[in-house]
C-alpha positions in Angstrom: 5.8 20.5 -13.4 4.3 17.7 -11.4 3.9 14.4 -13.3 1.0 12.0 -12.6 1.0 8.3 -13.0 -1.3 6.7 -15.5 -4.4 4.9 -14.1 -2.7 1.5 -15.0 0.4 2.5 -13.0 -1.7 3.5 -10.0 -3.7 0.2 -10.1 -0.4 -1.7 -10.3 0.9 0.2 -7.2 -2.2 -0.7 -5.3 -1.6 -4.4 -5.9 1.9 -4.2 -4.4 2.6 -5.8 -1.1 2.2 -3.3 1.8 5.4 -4.2 3.5 8.8 -5.6 2.6 8.1 -8.5 4.9 4.9 -10.3 3.9 2.0 -9.4 6.3 -1.1 -11.5 6.3 -2.9 -9.7 9.1 -2.6 -6.2 10.4 -4.2 -4.1 13.2 -4.4 -0.4 12.6 -5.3 2.1 15.3 -6.4 5.7 15.0 -4.1 7.9 17.1 -7.0 10.1 18.3 -9.0 7.1 19.3 -6.8 4.3 20.6 -9.9 2.1 21.4 -10.8 1.9 17.7 -9.0 -0.7 15.6 -9.2 -1.6 11.9 -8.4 -5.2 11.1 -6.8 -5.9 7.7 -6.2 -9.3 6.1 -4.8 -10.3 2.8 -7.3 -11.7 0.3 -7.3 -15.4 -0.6 -4.4 -16.2 1.7 -2.1 -13.7 0.0 -0.1 -11.1 1.9 -1.7 -7.7 2.4 -1.4 -5.3 -0.5 -1.8 -1.5 -0.4 -5.3 -1.8 -1.8 -6.4 -4.1 1.1 -5.3 -1.4 3.6 -7.0 1.5 1.8 -10.2 -0.5 1.4 -10.3 -1.5 5.1 -9.7 2.1 6.2 -12.4 3.4 3.9 -14.9 0.7 5.0 -14.2 1.5 8.6 -14.7 5.2 8.4 -17.7 5.0 6.0 -19.9 3.2 8.6 -22.8 5.1 10.0 -22.4 5.5 13.8 -24.9 4.0 16.1 -26.1 5.7 19.3 -23.6 3.7 21.4 -20.7 4.6 19.1 -21.6 8.3 19.5 -21.6 8.0 23.3 -18.4 6.1 23.3 -16.3 8.2 20.9 -17.8 11.7 20.5 -16.1 13.8 23.2 -18.3 16.5 24.6 -15.6 19.2 24.1 -15.4 18.3 20.4 -19.1 18.1 19.5 -19.2 21.4 17.6 -16.1 20.2 15.5 -17.8 16.9 14.7 -21.0 18.7 13.8 -19.2 21.1 11.4 -17.3 18.1 9.8 -20.6 16.2 9.5 -22.4 19.1 7.8 -19.6 19.8 5.4 -19.3 16.1 4.5 -23.1 16.1 3.8 -22.8 19.1 1.5 -19.8 17.6 -0.3 -21.4 14.1 -0.5 -20.8 12.2 -3.7 -23.4 9.5 -2.8 -26.6 11.5 -2.2 -28.1 14.9 -1.9 -27.2 16.6 1.3 -30.5 16.1 3.0 -30.4 12.4 2.4 -26.9 12.1 3.7 -27.9 14.2 6.8 -30.8 11.8 7.5 -28.4 8.9 7.6 -26.5 10.6 10.5 -22.9 10.7 11.6 -20.3 8.4 10.1 -17.0 7.4 11.8 -15.2 9.7 9.3 -16.8 12.7 11.1 -14.6 11.9 14.1 -11.7 13.1 12.0 -13.2 16.6 12.1 -12.5 17.2 8.4 -8.9 16.1 8.6 -9.5 13.2 6.2 -6.4 13.3 4.0 -4.6 9.9 4.4 -0.9 10.6 5.3 0.1 7.0 5.8 0.8 4.3 8.4 3.6 4.2 10.9 4.7 2.0 13.7 4.1 3.3 17.2 7.3 4.9 18.6 9.2 3.3 21.4 7.9 -0.2 21.0 10.3 -3.0 20.2 7.7 -5.5 18.8 4.6 -3.5 18.1 1.3 -5.4 17.6 -0.3 -2.6 15.6 0.2 0.2 13.2 -1.1 3.8 13.5 -2.9 5.6 10.7 -2.3 9.3 10.3 -4.8 11.7 8.8 -4.5 15.5 8.3 -5.6 18.4 6.2 -5.5 18.1 2.4 -2.2 19.7 1.3 
């Protein structure tokens, strides 16, 4: 049987440093959208912890897209996929009734086309001294 950590243990894990070598600033790119970057910094001059990364990723994808964002990042051949992800997200919304969430419009998370399960971060392959990390998302297992 699968064992789950207690809430206290999870909170403790989130406070752990994100890397074995202290990182104070980090740039994360989304593999499907190389032009989009998420900037992460440690709080109060401390190294970045796991919670800082997850919070920055959430805040980035939770933003409502402006018209310019939609023009820049929503690819014509994927519009139907974005629309389906948007409608499903609105139906599943924890923050508002579906009609209120629909009225707010697309969020950056809709670019993930429903593949919103965080799989982790990795360094880009084939780079000796990479200046960024790549975030991977996929379907919920």
